[in-house]
mmCIF file as gemmi writes it, N, C-alpha and C atoms, coordinates in Angstrom:
data_model
loop_
_atom_site.group_PDB
_atom_site.id
_atom_site.type_symbol
_atom_site.label_atom_id
_atom_site.label_alt_id
_atom_site.label_comp_id
_atom_site.label_asym_id
_atom_site.label_entity_id
_atom_site.label_seq_id
_atom_site.pdbx_PDB_ins_code
_atom_site.Cartn_x
_atom_site.Cartn_y
_atom_site.Cartn_z
_atom_site.occupancy
_atom_site.B_iso_or_equiv
_atom_site.pdbx_formal_charge
_atom_site.auth_seq_id
_atom_site.auth_asym_id
_atom_site.pdbx_PDB_model_num
ATOM 1 N N . UNK Axp A 1 ? 1.477 -65.228 40.967 1 0 ? 1 A 1
ATOM 2 C CA . UNK Axp A 1 ? 1.179 -66.53 40.386 1 0 ? 1 A 1
ATOM 3 C C . UNK Axp A 1 ? 0.533 -66.331 39.019 1 0 ? 1 A 1
ATOM 4 N N . UNK Axp A 2 ? 1.026 -67.045 38.023 1 0 ? 2 A 1
ATOM 5 C CA . UNK Axp A 2 ? 0.453 -66.926 36.682 1 0 ? 2 A 1
ATOM 6 C C . UNK Axp A 2 ? -0.832 -67.749 36.586 1 0 ? 2 A 1
ATOM 7 N N . UNK Axp A 3 ? -1.676 -67.33 35.664 1 0 ? 3 A 1
ATOM 8 C CA . UNK Axp A 3 ? -2.941 -68.028 35.465 1 0 ? 3 A 1
ATOM 9 C C . UNK Axp A 3 ? -2.701 -69.356 34.748 1 0 ? 3 A 1
ATOM 10 N N . UNK Axp A 4 ? -3.537 -70.345 35.054 1 0 ? 4 A 1
ATOM 11 C CA . UNK Axp A 4 ? -3.509 -71.61 34.338 1 0 ? 4 A 1
ATOM 12 C C . UNK Axp A 4 ? -4.091 -71.405 32.947 1 0 ? 4 A 1
ATOM 13 N N . UNK Axp A 5 ? -3.457 -72.011 31.942 1 0 ? 5 A 1
ATOM 14 C CA . UNK Axp A 5 ? -3.984 -71.964 30.581 1 0 ? 5 A 1
ATOM 15 C C . UNK Axp A 5 ? -4.956 -73.132 30.421 1 0 ? 5 A 1
ATOM 16 N N . UNK Axp A 6 ? -6.214 -72.8 30.138 1 0 ? 6 A 1
ATOM 17 C CA . UNK Axp A 6 ? -7.271 -73.802 30.051 1 0 ? 6 A 1
ATOM 18 C C . UNK Axp A 6 ? -7.85 -73.815 28.635 1 0 ? 6 A 1
ATOM 19 N N . UNK Axp A 7 ? -8.071 -75.014 28.132 1 0 ? 7 A 1
ATOM 20 C CA . UNK Axp A 7 ? -8.753 -75.192 26.852 1 0 ? 7 A 1
ATOM 21 C C . UNK Axp A 7 ? -10.003 -76.021 27.103 1 0 ? 7 A 1
ATOM 22 N N . UNK Axp A 8 ? -11.091 -75.648 26.458 1 0 ? 8 A 1
ATOM 23 C CA . UNK Axp A 8 ? -12.288 -76.487 26.487 1 0 ? 8 A 1
ATOM 24 C C . UNK Axp A 8 ? -12.564 -76.922 25.061 1 0 ? 8 A 1
ATOM 25 N N . UNK Axp A 9 ? -12.878 -78.197 24.907 1 0 ? 9 A 1
ATOM 26 C CA . UNK Axp A 9 ? -13.08 -78.764 23.584 1 0 ? 9 A 1
ATOM 27 C C . UNK Axp A 9 ? -14.461 -79.404 23.523 1 0 ? 9 A 1
ATOM 28 N N . UNK Axp A 10 ? -15.196 -79.077 22.5 1 0 ? 10 A 1
ATOM 29 C CA . UNK Axp A 10 ? -16.539 -79.616 22.284 1 0 ? 10 A 1
ATOM 30 C C . UNK Axp A 10 ? -16.431 -80.631 21.163 1 0 ? 10 A 1
ATOM 31 N N . UNK Axp A 11 ? -16.4 -81.884 21.516 1 0 ? 11 A 1
ATOM 32 C CA . UNK Axp A 11 ? -16.241 -82.931 20.518 1 0 ? 11 A 1
ATOM 33 C C . UNK Axp A 11 ? -17.613 -83.523 20.196 1 0 ? 11 A 1
ATOM 34 N N . UNK Axp A 12 ? -17.791 -84.768 20.455 1 0 ? 12 A 1
ATOM 35 C CA . UNK Axp A 12 ? -19.033 -85.451 20.112 1 0 ? 12 A 1
ATOM 36 C C . UNK Axp A 12 ? -19.991 -85.373 21.295 1 0 ? 12 A 1
ATOM 37 N N . UNK Axp A 13 ? -20.6 -84.219 21.494 1 0 ? 13 A 1
ATOM 38 C CA . UNK Axp A 13 ? -21.518 -84.022 22.615 1 0 ? 13 A 1
ATOM 39 C C . UNK Axp A 13 ? -22.61 -83.039 22.266 1 0 ? 13 A 1
ATOM 40 N N . UNK Axp A 14 ? -23.366 -82.642 23.262 1 0 ? 14 A 1
ATOM 41 C CA . UNK Axp A 14 ? -24.547 -81.806 23.024 1 0 ? 14 A 1
ATOM 42 C C . UNK Axp A 14 ? -24.336 -80.335 23.356 1 0 ? 14 A 1
ATOM 43 N N . UNK Axp A 15 ? -23.196 -79.948 23.845 1 0 ? 15 A 1
ATOM 44 C CA . UNK Axp A 15 ? -22.815 -78.593 24.283 1 0 ? 15 A 1
ATOM 45 C C . UNK Axp A 15 ? -23.361 -78.229 25.657 1 0 ? 15 A 1
ATOM 46 N N . UNK Axp A 16 ? -24.041 -79.135 26.32 1 0 ? 16 A 1
ATOM 47 C CA . UNK Axp A 16 ? -24.589 -78.86 27.644 1 0 ? 16 A 1
ATOM 48 C C . UNK Axp A 16 ? -23.537 -78.509 28.687 1 0 ? 16 A 1
ATOM 49 N N . UNK Axp A 17 ? -22.378 -79.165 28.63 1 0 ? 17 A 1
ATOM 50 C CA . UNK Axp A 17 ? -21.307 -78.881 29.593 1 0 ? 17 A 1
ATOM 51 C C . UNK Axp A 17 ? -20.772 -77.46 29.41 1 0 ? 17 A 1
ATOM 52 N N . UNK Axp A 18 ? -20.648 -77.016 28.166 1 0 ? 18 A 1
ATOM 53 C CA . UNK Axp A 18 ? -20.194 -75.647 27.923 1 0 ? 18 A 1
ATOM 54 C C . UNK Axp A 18 ? -21.234 -74.637 28.389 1 0 ? 18 A 1
ATOM 55 N N . UNK Axp A 19 ? -22.494 -74.942 28.212 1 0 ? 19 A 1
ATOM 56 C CA . UNK Axp A 19 ? -23.547 -74.04 28.678 1 0 ? 19 A 1
ATOM 57 C C . UNK Axp A 19 ? -23.542 -73.968 30.205 1 0 ? 19 A 1
ATOM 58 N N . UNK Axp A 20 ? -23.302 -75.096 30.864 1 0 ? 20 A 1
ATOM 59 C CA . UNK Axp A 20 ? -23.202 -75.107 32.323 1 0 ? 20 A 1
ATOM 60 C C . UNK Axp A 20 ? -22.011 -74.284 32.803 1 0 ? 20 A 1
ATOM 61 N N . UNK Axp A 21 ? -20.912 -74.34 32.067 1 0 ? 21 A 1
ATOM 62 C CA . UNK Axp A 21 ? -19.728 -73.546 32.396 1 0 ? 21 A 1
ATOM 63 C C . UNK Axp A 21 ? -20.07 -72.054 32.388 1 0 ? 21 A 1
ATOM 64 N N . UNK Axp A 22 ? -20.829 -71.625 31.391 1 0 ? 22 A 1
ATOM 65 C CA . UNK Axp A 22 ? -21.232 -70.218 31.309 1 0 ? 22 A 1
ATOM 66 C C . UNK Axp A 22 ? -22.267 -69.847 32.358 1 0 ? 22 A 1
ATOM 67 N N . UNK Axp A 23 ? -23.008 -70.829 32.856 1 0 ? 23 A 1
ATOM 68 C CA . UNK Axp A 23 ? -24.097 -70.589 33.801 1 0 ? 23 A 1
ATOM 69 C C . UNK Axp A 23 ? -23.617 -70.579 35.265 1 0 ? 23 A 1
ATOM 70 N N . UNK Axp A 24 ? -22.363 -70.235 35.482 1 0 ? 24 A 1
ATOM 71 C CA . UNK Axp A 24 ? -21.808 -70.204 36.83 1 0 ? 24 A 1
ATOM 72 C C . UNK Axp A 24 ? -22.121 -68.894 37.556 1 0 ? 24 A 1
ATOM 73 N N . UNK Axp A 25 ? -22.802 -67.991 36.899 1 0 ? 25 A 1
ATOM 74 C CA . UNK Axp A 25 ? -23.153 -66.695 37.45 1 0 ? 25 A 1
ATOM 75 C C . UNK Axp A 25 ? -21.9 -65.938 37.886 1 0 ? 25 A 1
ATOM 76 N N . UNK Axp A 26 ? -21.928 -65.325 39.071 1 0 ? 26 A 1
ATOM 77 C CA . UNK Axp A 26 ? -20.806 -64.484 39.5 1 0 ? 26 A 1
ATOM 78 C C . UNK Axp A 26 ? -19.554 -65.297 39.839 1 0 ? 26 A 1
ATOM 79 N N . UNK Axp A 27 ? -19.678 -66.599 40.037 1 0 ? 27 A 1
ATOM 80 C CA . UNK Axp A 27 ? -18.507 -67.439 40.316 1 0 ? 27 A 1
ATOM 81 C C . UNK Axp A 27 ? -17.534 -67.449 39.15 1 0 ? 27 A 1
ATOM 82 N N . UNK Axp A 28 ? -18.03 -67.205 37.959 1 0 ? 28 A 1
ATOM 83 C CA . UNK Axp A 28 ? -17.144 -67.191 36.79 1 0 ? 28 A 1
ATOM 84 C C . UNK Axp A 28 ? -16.152 -66.033 36.869 1 0 ? 28 A 1
ATOM 85 N N . UNK Axp A 29 ? -16.52 -64.964 37.563 1 0 ? 29 A 1
ATOM 86 C CA . UNK Axp A 29 ? -15.605 -63.826 37.736 1 0 ? 29 A 1
ATOM 87 C C . UNK Axp A 29 ? -14.422 -64.212 38.624 1 0 ? 29 A 1
ATOM 88 N N . UNK Axp A 30 ? -14.67 -64.988 39.663 1 0 ? 30 A 1
ATOM 89 C CA . UNK Axp A 30 ? -13.588 -65.471 40.521 1 0 ? 30 A 1
ATOM 90 C C . UNK Axp A 30 ? -12.688 -66.448 39.764 1 0 ? 30 A 1
ATOM 91 N N . UNK Axp A 31 ? -13.304 -67.298 38.96 1 0 ? 31 A 1
ATOM 92 C CA . UNK Axp A 31 ? -12.538 -68.248 38.165 1 0 ? 31 A 1
ATOM 93 C C . UNK Axp A 31 ? -11.663 -67.522 37.144 1 0 ? 31 A 1
ATOM 94 N N . UNK Axp A 32 ? -12.159 -66.436 36.597 1 0 ? 32 A 1
ATOM 95 C CA . UNK Axp A 32 ? -11.405 -65.663 35.6 1 0 ? 32 A 1
ATOM 96 C C . UNK Axp A 32 ? -10.117 -65.082 36.186 1 0 ? 32 A 1
ATOM 97 N N . UNK Axp A 33 ? -10.046 -64.93 37.484 1 0 ? 33 A 1
ATOM 98 C CA . UNK Axp A 33 ? -8.819 -64.45 38.132 1 0 ? 33 A 1
ATOM 99 C C . UNK Axp A 33 ? -7.743 -65.537 38.163 1 0 ? 33 A 1
ATOM 100 N N . UNK Axp A 34 ? -8.16 -66.801 38.02 1 0 ? 34 A 1
ATOM 101 C CA . UNK Axp A 34 ? -7.243 -67.927 38.158 1 0 ? 34 A 1
ATOM 102 C C . UNK Axp A 34 ? -6.87 -68.598 36.842 1 0 ? 34 A 1
ATOM 103 N N . UNK Axp A 35 ? -7.743 -68.474 35.84 1 0 ? 35 A 1
ATOM 104 C CA . UNK Axp A 35 ? -7.499 -69.172 34.58 1 0 ? 35 A 1
ATOM 105 C C . UNK Axp A 35 ? -7.581 -68.213 33.397 1 0 ? 35 A 1
ATOM 106 N N . UNK Axp A 36 ? -6.942 -68.633 32.319 1 0 ? 36 A 1
ATOM 107 C CA . UNK Axp A 36 ? -7.038 -67.933 31.043 1 0 ? 36 A 1
ATOM 108 C C . UNK Axp A 36 ? -7.507 -68.963 30.018 1 0 ? 36 A 1
ATOM 109 N N . UNK Axp A 37 ? -8.724 -68.795 29.5 1 0 ? 37 A 1
ATOM 110 C CA . UNK Axp A 37 ? -9.257 -69.729 28.517 1 0 ? 37 A 1
ATOM 111 C C . UNK Axp A 37 ? -8.604 -69.4 27.171 1 0 ? 37 A 1
ATOM 112 N N . UNK Axp A 38 ? -7.721 -70.295 26.74 1 0 ? 38 A 1
ATOM 113 C CA . UNK Axp A 38 ? -6.926 -70.044 25.538 1 0 ? 38 A 1
ATOM 114 C C . UNK Axp A 38 ? -7.499 -70.708 24.291 1 0 ? 38 A 1
ATOM 115 N N . UNK Axp A 39 ? -8.438 -71.637 24.496 1 0 ? 39 A 1
ATOM 116 C CA . UNK Axp A 39 ? -9.078 -72.295 23.362 1 0 ? 39 A 1
ATOM 117 C C . UNK Axp A 39 ? -10.424 -72.818 23.819 1 0 ? 39 A 1
ATOM 118 N N . UNK Axp A 40 ? -11.455 -72.569 23.024 1 0 ? 40 A 1
ATOM 119 C CA . UNK Axp A 40 ? -12.806 -73.003 23.364 1 0 ? 40 A 1
ATOM 120 C C . UNK Axp A 40 ? -13.749 -72.602 22.242 1 0 ? 40 A 1
ATOM 121 N N . UNK Axp A 41 ? -14.876 -73.297 22.103 1 0 ? 41 A 1
ATOM 122 C CA . UNK Axp A 41 ? -15.875 -72.807 21.161 1 0 ? 41 A 1
ATOM 123 C C . UNK Axp A 41 ? -16.512 -71.51 21.666 1 0 ? 41 A 1
ATOM 124 N N . UNK Axp A 42 ? -16.208 -71.153 22.906 1 0 ? 42 A 1
ATOM 125 C CA . UNK Axp A 42 ? -16.762 -69.933 23.507 1 0 ? 42 A 1
ATOM 126 C C . UNK Axp A 42 ? -15.881 -68.71 23.264 1 0 ? 42 A 1
ATOM 127 N N . UNK Axp A 43 ? -14.661 -68.926 22.751 1 0 ? 43 A 1
ATOM 128 C CA . UNK Axp A 43 ? -13.749 -67.819 22.439 1 0 ? 43 A 1
ATOM 129 C C . UNK Axp A 43 ? -13.383 -67.885 20.962 1 0 ? 43 A 1
ATOM 130 N N . UNK Axp A 44 ? -12.627 -66.933 20.477 1 0 ? 44 A 1
ATOM 131 C CA . UNK Axp A 44 ? -12.371 -66.81 19.044 1 0 ? 44 A 1
ATOM 132 C C . UNK Axp A 44 ? -11.113 -67.535 18.57 1 0 ? 44 A 1
ATOM 133 N N . UNK Axp A 45 ? -10.487 -68.33 19.409 1 0 ? 45 A 1
ATOM 134 C CA . UNK Axp A 45 ? -9.269 -69.049 19.002 1 0 ? 45 A 1
ATOM 135 C C . UNK Axp A 45 ? -9.599 -70.091 17.942 1 0 ? 45 A 1
ATOM 136 N N . UNK Axp A 46 ? -8.797 -70.142 16.906 1 0 ? 46 A 1
ATOM 137 C CA . UNK Axp A 46 ? -9.051 -71.069 15.796 1 0 ? 46 A 1
ATOM 138 C C . UNK Axp A 46 ? -8.223 -72.35 15.883 1 0 ? 46 A 1
ATOM 139 N N . UNK Axp A 47 ? -7.039 -72.269 16.474 1 0 ? 47 A 1
ATOM 140 C CA . UNK Axp A 47 ? -6.139 -73.421 16.544 1 0 ? 47 A 1
ATOM 141 C C . UNK Axp A 47 ? -5.857 -73.787 17.989 1 0 ? 47 A 1
ATOM 142 N N . UNK Axp A 48 ? -5.841 -75.103 18.267 1 0 ? 48 A 1
ATOM 143 C CA . UNK Axp A 48 ? -5.526 -75.572 19.615 1 0 ? 48 A 1
ATOM 144 C C . UNK Axp A 48 ? -4.067 -75.231 19.916 1 0 ? 48 A 1
ATOM 145 N N . UNK Axp A 49 ? -3.783 -74.597 21.06 1 0 ? 49 A 1
ATOM 146 C CA . UNK Axp A 49 ? -2.408 -74.206 21.395 1 0 ? 49 A 1
ATOM 147 C C . UNK Axp A 49 ? -1.477 -75.42 21.539 1 0 ? 49 A 1
ATOM 148 N N . UNK Axp A 50 ? -0.194 -75.175 21.421 1 0 ? 50 A 1
ATOM 149 C CA . UNK Axp A 50 ? 0.787 -76.246 21.559 1 0 ? 50 A 1
ATOM 150 C C . UNK Axp A 50 ? 0.781 -76.861 22.951 1 0 ? 50 A 1
ATOM 151 N N . UNK Axp A 51 ? 0.538 -76.057 23.981 1 0 ? 51 A 1
ATOM 152 C CA . UNK Axp A 51 ? 0.555 -76.574 25.343 1 0 ? 51 A 1
ATOM 153 C C . UNK Axp A 51 ? -0.424 -75.801 26.21 1 0 ? 51 A 1
ATOM 154 N N . UNK Axp A 52 ? -1.277 -76.539 26.918 1 0 ? 52 A 1
ATOM 155 C CA . UNK Axp A 52 ? -2.194 -75.941 27.887 1 0 ? 52 A 1
ATOM 156 C C . UNK Axp A 52 ? -2.014 -76.666 29.211 1 0 ? 52 A 1
ATOM 157 N N . UNK Axp A 53 ? -2.417 -76.015 30.304 1 0 ? 53 A 1
ATOM 158 C CA . UNK Axp A 53 ? -2.31 -76.654 31.612 1 0 ? 53 A 1
ATOM 159 C C . UNK Axp A 53 ? -3.433 -77.666 31.833 1 0 ? 53 A 1
ATOM 160 N N . UNK Axp A 54 ? -4.643 -77.309 31.439 1 0 ? 54 A 1
ATOM 161 C CA . UNK Axp A 54 ? -5.804 -78.177 31.644 1 0 ? 54 A 1
ATOM 162 C C . UNK Axp A 54 ? -6.665 -78.17 30.39 1 0 ? 54 A 1
ATOM 163 N N . UNK Axp A 55 ? -7.065 -79.356 29.934 1 0 ? 55 A 1
ATOM 164 C CA . UNK Axp A 55 ? -8.005 -79.466 28.823 1 0 ? 55 A 1
ATOM 165 C C . UNK Axp A 55 ? -9.291 -80.102 29.344 1 0 ? 55 A 1
ATOM 166 N N . UNK Axp A 56 ? -10.392 -79.378 29.245 1 0 ? 56 A 1
ATOM 167 C CA . UNK Axp A 56 ? -11.703 -79.905 29.617 1 0 ? 56 A 1
ATOM 168 C C . UNK Axp A 56 ? -12.39 -80.328 28.323 1 0 ? 56 A 1
ATOM 169 N N . UNK Axp A 57 ? -12.701 -81.611 28.228 1 0 ? 57 A 1
ATOM 170 C CA . UNK Axp A 57 ? -13.215 -82.16 26.984 1 0 ? 57 A 1
ATOM 171 C C . UNK Axp A 57 ? -14.644 -82.639 27.181 1 0 ? 57 A 1
ATOM 172 N N . UNK Axp A 58 ? -15.537 -82.11 26.365 1 0 ? 58 A 1
ATOM 173 C CA . UNK Axp A 58 ? -16.933 -82.546 26.386 1 0 ? 58 A 1
ATOM 174 C C . UNK Axp A 58 ? -17.155 -83.525 25.251 1 0 ? 58 A 1
ATOM 175 N N . UNK Axp A 59 ? -17.644 -84.705 25.582 1 0 ? 59 A 1
ATOM 176 C CA . UNK Axp A 59 ? -17.955 -85.692 24.556 1 0 ? 59 A 1
ATOM 177 C C . UNK Axp A 59 ? -16.831 -86.668 24.312 1 0 ? 59 A 1
ATOM 178 N N . UNK Axp A 60 ? -16.979 -87.436 23.259 1 0 ? 60 A 1
ATOM 179 C CA . UNK Axp A 60 ? -16.015 -88.476 22.922 1 0 ? 60 A 1
ATOM 180 C C . UNK Axp A 60 ? -14.727 -87.853 22.382 1 0 ? 60 A 1
ATOM 181 N N . UNK Axp A 61 ? -13.596 -88.369 22.835 1 0 ? 61 A 1
ATOM 182 C CA . UNK Axp A 61 ? -12.305 -87.866 22.398 1 0 ? 61 A 1
ATOM 183 C C . UNK Axp A 61 ? -11.954 -88.529 21.073 1 0 ? 61 A 1
ATOM 184 N N . UNK Axp A 62 ? -11.847 -87.706 20.036 1 0 ? 62 A 1
ATOM 185 C CA . UNK Axp A 62 ? -11.571 -88.234 18.71 1 0 ? 62 A 1
ATOM 186 C C . UNK Axp A 62 ? -10.171 -87.877 18.216 1 0 ? 62 A 1
ATOM 187 N N . UNK Axp A 63 ? -9.475 -86.962 18.914 1 0 ? 63 A 1
ATOM 188 C CA . UNK Axp A 63 ? -8.165 -86.512 18.446 1 0 ? 63 A 1
ATOM 189 C C . UNK Axp A 63 ? -7.125 -86.682 19.547 1 0 ? 63 A 1
ATOM 190 N N . UNK Axp A 64 ? -6.039 -87.351 19.242 1 0 ? 64 A 1
ATOM 191 C CA . UNK Axp A 64 ? -4.951 -87.511 20.204 1 0 ? 64 A 1
ATOM 192 C C . UNK Axp A 64 ? -4.217 -86.199 20.448 1 0 ? 64 A 1
ATOM 193 N N . UNK Axp A 65 ? -4.277 -85.281 19.497 1 0 ? 65 A 1
ATOM 194 C CA . UNK Axp A 65 ? -3.573 -84.004 19.621 1 0 ? 65 A 1
ATOM 195 C C . UNK Axp A 65 ? -4.004 -83.265 20.873 1 0 ? 65 A 1
ATOM 196 N N . UNK Axp A 66 ? -5.295 -83.256 21.17 1 0 ? 66 A 1
ATOM 197 C CA . UNK Axp A 66 ? -5.814 -82.567 22.348 1 0 ? 66 A 1
ATOM 198 C C . UNK Axp A 66 ? -5.172 -83.116 23.612 1 0 ? 66 A 1
ATOM 199 N N . UNK Axp A 67 ? -5.119 -84.425 23.75 1 0 ? 67 A 1
ATOM 200 C CA . UNK Axp A 67 ? -4.546 -85.048 24.941 1 0 ? 67 A 1
ATOM 201 C C . UNK Axp A 67 ? -3.037 -84.842 25.006 1 0 ? 67 A 1
ATOM 202 N N . UNK Axp A 68 ? -2.371 -84.964 23.884 1 0 ? 68 A 1
ATOM 203 C CA . UNK Axp A 68 ? -0.912 -84.855 23.848 1 0 ? 68 A 1
ATOM 204 C C . UNK Axp A 68 ? -0.425 -83.453 24.204 1 0 ? 68 A 1
ATOM 205 N N . UNK Axp A 69 ? -1.195 -82.408 23.888 1 0 ? 69 A 1
ATOM 206 C CA . UNK Axp A 69 ? -0.782 -81.03 24.133 1 0 ? 69 A 1
ATOM 207 C C . UNK Axp A 69 ? -1.229 -80.494 25.492 1 0 ? 69 A 1
ATOM 208 N N . UNK Axp A 70 ? -1.788 -81.341 26.344 1 0 ? 70 A 1
ATOM 209 C CA . UNK Axp A 70 ? -2.323 -80.904 27.635 1 0 ? 70 A 1
ATOM 210 C C . UNK Axp A 70 ? -1.582 -81.571 28.784 1 0 ? 70 A 1
ATOM 211 N N . UNK Axp A 71 ? -1.227 -80.795 29.799 1 0 ? 71 A 1
ATOM 212 C CA . UNK Axp A 71 ? -0.58 -81.358 30.983 1 0 ? 71 A 1
ATOM 213 C C . UNK Axp A 71 ? -1.57 -82.186 31.789 1 0 ? 71 A 1
ATOM 214 N N . UNK Axp A 72 ? -2.793 -81.693 31.937 1 0 ? 72 A 1
ATOM 215 C CA . UNK Axp A 72 ? -3.861 -82.425 32.626 1 0 ? 72 A 1
ATOM 216 C C . UNK Axp A 72 ? -5.024 -82.533 31.643 1 0 ? 72 A 1
ATOM 217 N N . UNK Axp A 73 ? -5.664 -83.697 31.635 1 0 ? 73 A 1
ATOM 218 C CA . UNK Axp A 73 ? -6.7 -83.985 30.652 1 0 ? 73 A 1
ATOM 219 C C . UNK Axp A 73 ? -7.941 -84.464 31.396 1 0 ? 73 A 1
ATOM 220 N N . UNK Axp A 74 ? -9.059 -83.774 31.267 1 0 ? 74 A 1
ATOM 221 C CA . UNK Axp A 74 ? -10.266 -84.106 32.033 1 0 ? 74 A 1
ATOM 222 C C . UNK Axp A 74 ? -11.472 -84.236 31.12 1 0 ? 74 A 1
ATOM 223 N N . UNK Axp A 75 ? -11.66 -85.406 30.494 1 0 ? 75 A 1
ATOM 224 C CA . UNK Axp A 75 ? -12.841 -85.584 29.665 1 0 ? 75 A 1
ATOM 225 C C . UNK Axp A 75 ? -14.096 -85.724 30.529 1 0 ? 75 A 1
ATOM 226 N N . UNK Axp A 76 ? -15.207 -85.191 30.049 1 0 ? 76 A 1
ATOM 227 C CA . UNK Axp A 76 ? -16.484 -85.336 30.756 1 0 ? 76 A 1
ATOM 228 C C . UNK Axp A 76 ? -17.326 -86.35 30.014 1 0 ? 76 A 1
ATOM 229 N N . UNK Axp A 77 ? -18.162 -87.092 30.727 1 0 ? 77 A 1
ATOM 230 C CA . UNK Axp A 77 ? -18.972 -88.113 30.05 1 0 ? 77 A 1
ATOM 231 C C . UNK Axp A 77 ? -20.032 -87.485 29.149 1 0 ? 77 A 1
ATOM 232 N N . UNK Axp A 78 ? -20.457 -88.245 28.168 1 0 ? 78 A 1
ATOM 233 C CA . UNK Axp A 78 ? -21.557 -87.792 27.319 1 0 ? 78 A 1
ATOM 234 C C . UNK Axp A 78 ? -22.843 -87.747 28.12 1 0 ? 78 A 1
ATOM 235 N N . UNK Axp A 79 ? -23.811 -87.032 27.616 1 0 ? 79 A 1
ATOM 236 C CA . UNK Axp A 79 ? -25.099 -86.877 28.299 1 0 ? 79 A 1
ATOM 237 C C . UNK Axp A 79 ? -25.8 -88.203 28.494 1 0 ? 79 A 1
């Protein structure tokens, strides 16, 4: 089974959701077996990929491109 391509986007928010993502302790190792983070402020990718399986969005959505290039779109509420 191939890994899901996941993008995390930090828009108009406080970065708390991204910090919580990193604070998963050893569970993040199990998650790494299932997903490949292809875009995030936590990785060195500069351009949002043409297509991702899941986009996790922190803050207000300001760009339609993020939603249009994602098969599943999961915005999180602001703090």
